[in-house]
C-alpha positions as CSV (number, residue, x, y, z in Angstrom):
1,M,62.5,18.3,23.2
2,G,62.1,21.6,25.0
3,Q,62.1,19.4,28.6
4,D,65.8,18.1,27.8
5,T,68.8,19.5,29.6
6,I,70.9,20.0,26.6
7,F,75.1,20.5,26.7
8,A,77.5,22.0,24.1
9,L,81.2,22.7,24.0
10,S,81.4,26.8,23.7
11,T,84.0,27.2,22.9
12,G,87.2,26.1,20.0
13,R,87.9,22.6,19.4
14,P,90.8,21.3,21.8
15,P,93.2,20.8,22.6
16,A,93.2,24.5,24.4
17,A,94.1,26.0,27.8
18,I,90.5,26.2,28.7
19,A,87.7,24.7,27.1
20,I,83.8,25.6,28.8
21,V,81.0,23.3,28.5
22,R,77.4,25.1,28.8
23,L,74.2,23.4,29.9
24,S,70.8,24.6,30.2
25,G,67.6,23.3,31.2
26,P,65.4,22.0,34.0
27,R,68.4,19.7,35.0
28,A,71.0,22.0,34.3
29,L,72.1,22.6,38.1
30,E,71.0,19.6,39.9
31,V,73.9,18.0,37.6
32,A,76.7,20.7,37.6
33,E,75.8,19.5,41.8
34,G,76.1,16.1,41.2
35,L,79.1,15.9,39.2
36,A,81.2,18.6,41.5
37,G,79.7,17.0,44.6
38,T,79.1,20.4,46.2
39,R,76.4,22.9,46.3
40,L,77.0,26.3,43.9
41,E,76.3,29.6,44.5
42,P,74.4,31.6,42.0
43,R,76.6,33.8,39.7
44,K,79.9,32.8,41.6
45,A,82.7,31.0,40.5
46,T,83.4,27.9,42.6
47,L,86.3,25.4,42.2
48,A,85.5,21.8,42.6
49,T,86.8,18.2,41.0
50,L,84.3,17.2,38.9
51,R,83.7,13.3,39.3
52,C,81.6,10.5,37.5
53,D,81.1,7.1,39.5
54,S,84.1,8.2,41.9
55,Q,86.4,8.7,38.6
56,V,88.3,11.8,38.5
57,I,86.9,14.1,35.5
58,D,89.2,17.3,35.9
59,K,89.5,20.1,38.2
60,A,87.2,22.8,37.1
61,L,85.7,26.2,37.8
62,I,81.8,26.2,38.2
63,L,79.5,28.7,37.1
64,A,75.7,28.6,37.5
65,F,72.9,31.0,36.8
66,P,69.8,29.7,37.7
67,A,66.4,30.7,35.7
68,P,65.4,33.4,34.4
69,H,68.6,35.3,35.1
70,S,70.7,33.2,32.6
71,Q,71.1,33.3,29.0
72,T,68.7,30.9,27.9
73,G,66.2,31.8,30.2
74,E,66.3,28.1,32.0
75,D,68.7,27.1,34.6
76,V,72.5,27.1,33.0
77,A,75.7,25.9,34.3
78,E,79.1,26.1,32.9
79,F,82.2,24.1,33.3
80,H,85.7,25.7,33.0
81,L,87.7,22.9,32.4
82,H,91.6,22.1,31.3
83,G,91.4,22.6,27.5
84,G,92.8,18.6,26.4
85,R,90.2,16.7,24.0
86,A,90.6,13.9,26.5
87,V,89.2,16.2,29.2
88,V,86.2,17.3,27.0
89,E,85.1,14.0,26.1
90,A,85.1,12.4,29.5
91,L,82.9,15.3,30.5
92,A,80.6,14.8,27.8
93,A,80.5,11.2,28.2
94,A,79.3,11.6,31.9
95,L,76.5,14.3,31.0
96,V,75.1,12.1,27.9
97,A,75.0,9.4,30.5
98,I,72.6,11.3,32.6
99,P,68.8,10.4,32.0
100,E,67.0,13.4,30.0
101,V,70.5,15.5,29.5
102,R,71.7,15.3,25.6
103,A,74.1,17.1,23.5
104,A,72.7,20.5,21.6
105,E,71.9,20.6,18.1
106,P,72.9,23.9,16.2
107,G,71.9,27.1,17.2
108,E,69.5,25.7,20.3
109,F,71.4,27.4,22.9
110,T,70.0,30.8,21.0
111,R,66.9,29.2,20.3
112,R,66.0,28.4,23.7
113,A,66.8,32.7,24.4
114,F,64.3,33.3,21.9
115,E,61.4,31.3,23.1
116,H,62.0,32.7,26.8
117,G,62.0,36.1,25.2
118,K,66.2,36.6,25.9
119,I,66.8,38.0,22.4
120,D,64.4,38.8,19.8
121,L,64.4,37.4,15.7
122,T,66.8,40.9,14.7
123,G,69.1,39.8,17.6
124,V,69.6,36.0,16.2
125,E,70.2,37.5,13.0
126,G,72.8,39.5,14.9
127,L,74.4,36.8,16.5
128,S,74.9,34.8,13.0
129,D,76.3,37.8,11.3
130,L,78.7,38.2,14.4
131,V,79.7,34.7,14.5
132,L,80.5,35.0,10.5
133,A,82.0,38.7,10.7
134,E,85.4,38.8,8.9
135,T,85.4,42.8,8.5
136,E,85.2,45.5,11.6
137,T,82.3,47.0,9.2
138,Q,80.5,43.7,9.5
139,R,81.4,43.2,13.5
140,R,79.8,47.1,14.3
141,A,76.6,46.2,12.3
142,A,76.1,42.8,13.9
143,L,76.7,44.1,17.0
144,Q,74.2,46.6,16.4
145,L,71.4,44.0,15.7
146,T,72.6,42.2,18.5
147,G,72.6,45.5,20.6
148,G,68.7,45.9,19.7
149,R,69.1,48.7,17.9
150,L,66.5,47.7,15.1
151,S,64.3,46.3,18.1
152,R,64.2,49.7,19.7
153,Q,63.5,51.1,16.6
154,V,60.8,48.6,15.4
155,A,59.1,49.1,19.1
156,D,59.0,52.5,18.2
157,W,57.3,52.2,14.9
158,Q,54.3,49.8,16.6
159,E,54.0,52.0,19.5
160,R,53.3,54.8,17.3
161,L,51.0,53.2,14.8
162,L,49.0,51.6,18.1
163,M,48.2,54.8,18.8
164,L,47.1,55.9,15.4
165,S,45.3,52.8,15.7
166,A,43.4,53.4,18.6
167,R,42.2,56.9,17.7
168,V,40.7,55.0,14.7
169,E,38.9,52.6,16.8
170,A,37.6,55.1,18.9
171,V,36.1,56.9,15.7
172,L,34.5,53.7,14.7
173,D,33.1,53.3,18.5
174,M,31.5,56.9,18.5
175,S,30.8,58.2,15.4
176,D,29.1,57.8,11.6
177,E,31.7,56.1,9.5
178,S,30.9,58.8,7.1
179,E,32.2,61.6,9.3
180,V,35.2,59.9,10.1
181,G,37.4,62.0,7.9
182,E,36.8,64.8,9.8
183,A,36.6,62.9,13.5
184,L,40.2,62.3,13.4
185,P,41.8,64.2,16.0
186,A,44.4,66.6,14.7
187,G,47.5,65.6,13.5
188,W,46.5,61.7,13.1
189,H,47.1,62.3,9.2
190,E,50.4,64.2,9.8
191,A,51.7,61.6,12.3
192,L,50.9,58.9,9.6
193,G,52.8,60.6,7.2
194,L,55.7,61.1,9.4
195,L,55.7,57.3,9.8
196,I,55.6,56.7,5.9
197,Q,58.8,59.0,5.2
198,E,60.6,56.8,8.1
199,F,60.1,53.5,6.5
200,A,60.6,54.8,2.9
201,Q,64.3,56.4,4.4
202,A,64.9,53.2,6.3
203,L,64.6,51.7,2.9
204,A,66.2,53.6,0.8
205,R,69.5,53.2,3.1
206,P,72.1,50.8,1.3
207,P,71.5,47.1,2.0
208,A,73.3,45.1,4.9
209,E,74.1,42.3,2.3
210,R,76.9,44.7,0.8
211,L,78.6,44.1,4.0
212,K,78.8,40.7,3.7
213,D,78.7,40.2,0.0
214,G,80.9,42.9,-0.9
215,V,80.3,45.6,-3.3
216,R,80.0,44.1,-6.8
217,V,82.3,45.9,-9.3
218,V,82.1,44.3,-12.6
219,I,84.8,45.2,-15.1
220,A,83.7,45.2,-18.6
221,G,84.4,46.1,-22.2
222,P,85.3,44.8,-25.4
223,P,87.7,41.8,-26.0
224,N,91.6,41.9,-25.2
225,S,91.1,45.1,-23.5
226,G,92.7,44.0,-20.2
227,K,90.0,42.9,-18.1
228,S,91.3,39.8,-16.1
229,S,94.9,42.0,-16.1
230,L,93.2,44.3,-14.3
231,L,91.3,41.6,-11.9
232,N,94.7,40.3,-11.4
233,A,96.1,43.4,-10.2
234,L,93.2,44.2,-7.9
235,T,93.1,41.1,-6.2
236,G,97.2,40.5,-6.1
237,R,96.6,37.0,-7.6
238,E,96.3,35.5,-10.6
239,A,92.5,35.0,-10.5
240,A,91.9,34.9,-14.4
241,I,93.9,33.6,-17.1
242,T,95.4,36.7,-19.5
243,S,96.6,36.2,-22.9
244,P,96.8,38.8,-25.5
245,I,94.2,36.6,-28.0
246,A,90.9,38.2,-28.0
247,G,87.9,36.5,-26.5
248,T,90.5,34.0,-24.1
249,T,87.7,35.0,-20.7
250,R,84.7,33.6,-22.0
251,D,82.4,33.1,-18.8
252,V,82.2,35.2,-15.4
253,L,84.8,35.0,-13.1
254,E,84.2,36.3,-9.5
255,A,86.8,37.0,-7.1
256,P,85.8,38.4,-3.4
257,T,88.6,40.9,-2.1
258,M,89.0,43.0,0.3
259,I,90.8,46.5,-0.4
260,A,91.4,49.2,2.5
261,G,88.7,46.9,4.8
262,V,86.1,47.2,2.4
263,P,84.3,44.0,1.1
264,F,84.7,43.8,-3.2
265,L,83.1,41.1,-5.3
266,L,85.2,41.6,-8.3
267,T,84.0,40.3,-11.7
268,D,85.9,39.8,-14.7
269,T,83.3,39.2,-18.1
270,A,83.9,38.1,-21.6
271,G,84.5,40.5,-24.4
272,L,81.4,42.5,-25.2
273,R,81.0,42.0,-29.2
274,D,78.6,40.4,-31.5
275,S,79.9,36.8,-32.2
276,Q,79.1,33.7,-34.5
277,D,80.4,31.8,-31.7
278,E,78.2,30.0,-29.9
279,I,79.7,29.5,-26.3
280,E,81.3,33.0,-26.6
281,S,77.6,34.7,-27.2
282,L,76.7,32.5,-23.9
283,G,79.7,34.4,-22.3
284,V,78.6,37.7,-23.6
285,A,75.1,37.5,-22.7
286,R,76.2,36.3,-18.9
287,A,78.7,39.9,-19.1
288,Q,75.7,41.9,-19.9
289,Q,73.4,40.4,-17.2
290,R,76.3,41.2,-14.8
291,V,76.7,44.5,-15.9
292,A,72.8,45.4,-15.4
293,E,73.4,44.1,-11.8
294,A,76.7,45.6,-11.2
295,D,77.3,48.0,-7.9
296,L,80.1,49.9,-9.6
297,L,81.1,49.2,-13.6
298,V,84.6,49.8,-14.4
299,W,84.6,50.1,-18.4
300,L,87.5,49.3,-20.1
301,G,86.5,51.1,-23.3
302,E,85.8,54.1,-25.6
303,A,83.5,56.1,-23.0
304,R,80.8,56.6,-25.9
305,D,80.1,52.8,-26.2
306,R,79.8,52.3,-22.1
307,P,76.8,50.9,-21.2
308,A,74.2,53.5,-19.8
309,Q,74.8,53.1,-15.6
310,S,75.1,56.0,-14.0
311,E,78.4,54.4,-11.9
312,A,80.3,53.8,-14.6
313,L,84.0,54.8,-14.2
314,V,85.7,54.9,-17.8
315,V,89.1,53.4,-17.2
316,E,91.9,53.5,-20.1
317,S,93.9,50.7,-19.8
318,K,97.6,49.4,-20.8
319,C,98.5,53.5,-21.1
320,D,102.1,52.3,-21.0
321,L,101.7,51.3,-24.8
322,R,100.4,54.8,-25.4
323,A,101.9,58.1,-25.3
324,A,100.7,61.0,-23.1
325,G,99.4,62.6,-26.3
326,E,97.4,59.4,-27.3
327,R,95.4,58.9,-24.1
328,S,91.8,59.5,-23.9
329,A,90.9,62.8,-22.6
330,E,87.3,61.1,-21.5
331,A,88.4,58.5,-19.6
332,D,88.2,59.1,-15.6
333,L,91.1,57.5,-15.3
334,H,94.5,55.7,-17.2
335,I,95.9,52.8,-15.5
336,S,98.6,49.9,-16.6
337,A,98.3,46.6,-14.9
338,V,101.8,45.8,-16.0
339,T,103.9,48.5,-14.9
340,G,101.1,50.1,-11.9
341,E,100.3,53.6,-13.2
342,G,97.0,54.7,-12.1
343,L,96.3,51.6,-10.0
344,D,96.7,53.4,-6.8
345,S,94.3,55.8,-8.2
346,L,91.9,53.7,-9.2
347,V,91.5,51.9,-5.8
348,D,91.4,54.8,-3.9
349,L,87.8,55.6,-6.4
350,L,86.6,52.3,-5.8
351,V,86.9,52.7,-2.1
352,K,85.7,56.2,-2.0
353,R,82.7,55.4,-4.0
354,A,82.0,52.0,-2.2
355,G,81.5,54.3,0.6
356,T,78.5,55.7,-0.6
357,L,76.9,52.3,-1.0
358,L,77.5,50.9,2.2
359,P,75.5,51.6,5.4
360,R,76.8,54.1,7.5
361,E,78.0,53.5,11.0
362,D,75.1,55.8,12.4
363,E,72.9,53.6,10.3
364,I,70.5,50.5,11.0
365,A,71.8,48.0,8.2
366,L,68.5,46.1,6.9
367,N,69.1,43.0,5.4
368,G,66.7,41.8,2.6
369,R,63.9,39.8,5.2
370,H,63.9,43.3,6.9
371,R,63.0,45.2,3.5
372,A,60.8,43.2,2.6
373,L,59.2,43.2,5.3
374,L,59.2,47.0,5.8
375,G,58.1,47.4,2.5
376,E,54.9,45.2,3.0
377,G,54.5,47.7,6.3
378,L,55.1,51.0,3.6
379,A,52.3,49.5,1.2
380,S,49.8,49.0,4.1
381,L,50.6,52.6,5.7
382,S,50.3,53.9,2.1
383,D,47.1,52.4,1.8
384,A,45.7,53.8,5.2
385,Q,46.6,57.2,3.9
386,S,45.0,56.7,0.4
387,V,41.7,56.1,1.9
388,D,38.6,57.7,4.2
389,D,36.9,54.3,5.0
390,P,37.5,53.7,8.9
391,L,37.3,49.7,8.3
392,I,39.9,49.8,5.6
393,I,42.3,52.1,7.6
394,A,41.9,49.9,10.9
395,E,42.7,46.7,8.9
396,S,45.9,48.5,6.9
397,L,47.6,49.4,10.2
398,R,46.8,46.0,11.7
399,N,48.5,44.5,8.5
400,A,51.5,47.4,9.1
401,L,51.8,46.3,13.0
402,R,51.9,42.3,11.8
403,A,54.7,43.3,9.3
404,L,56.8,44.7,12.2
405,D,55.6,42.2,14.2
406,R,57.5,39.4,11.5
407,I,60.5,41.6,11.9
408,T,61.0,41.2,15.6
409,G,59.6,37.2,15.0
410,K,56.2,37.9,16.9
411,A,54.3,36.2,13.7
412,N,54.6,33.8,11.4
413,V,58.6,32.7,11.5
414,E,58.9,29.4,12.1
415,D,60.1,27.7,9.1
416,M,62.5,30.7,8.8
417,L,63.8,30.1,12.3
418,D,64.7,26.7,11.7
419,R,66.9,27.8,9.0
420,L,68.3,30.4,10.9
421,F,69.2,28.3,14.1
422,A,70.7,26.0,11.9
423,T,73.4,28.2,10.7
424,L,74.6,28.8,14.5
425,C,77.3,26.3,15.8
426,I,76.6,23.7,18.4
427,G,77.7,25.7,21.4
428,K,75.2,28.5,20.1
């Protein structure tokens, strides 16, 4: 399979002004020159008429990128054609008829680039994120991964870990084990402590998932407190059913939305109260679970009744039905989903608080996989710091290095690779 030459349309579905069909593999340049009927000069565009069995396919620009100086590390050729559906299909039919040439599978170009060392696993993840990016913050975070910022950070940690490991190994070779604590060079423990601190700081940063899934804002409170009306007002659509009947919402309703360029996942919940109704009780239980999982809680009820959550905003709703002197002094905001009063202030406050929960532009956004492996590395470094046995120290440092290797895809990631590459489009 790895010896096949693969091809795919790398632009959008036809019809379009231009279509780019890419080939990669051992026969890529041979096939391109055969269809063009001319020699191709590396990294220079050649205008030629493509023919198959004397039949003209199209006049196209062709580019050749010999290995290893190509995106995949293999020989690569690109056909820049007119973007008609019949033109693209004619070229595809000509290519698939050539022995050892076949259509690419999803993500196969990127997989070959990974296998040839043109990109590491964090770069693949960044490319996947870039393809799926819908906001400017998502795009910038994805570019940090594709640009290798996390890879460079991991490489720096690995280099420093290797130096610490080498010093421990040297002590094991030359010293009595009982004297290892005294024999380690000056500054060794300080250097290990600094690595532990950096790992911990990276793990404490906001996770990348919030950029994709949105900051989870849960709207909760007693029945008939205006939760569904507020959700509709924030999303700008009738996402939830509203009525004056208490207990209308009996399940969790999630509504992803974008506010001031910030992704939010707004959640409407059942009114929190004791109920003998089995279905309503299930809704209340789900509401309580969402409250516990919230990044931000908007509480539409009395301040004294709010769940114990430091990020809770106490909001008095339906303020249009209250005189100024009747409004709660303990509420952070007073709003009306009917008149719009206070909604701008609520939106500004949500966006401001979300800014503290999202990765900063100057920080590397770690996803769940990165954090799990970095956590393993941190645990191993902490083990090394807590013991005096040189053999245990050496093994703990090796475990930390293996965890970092798995972040960049150097070890034990085959199953995960299969899933990740499958998420990319055919032309990637």
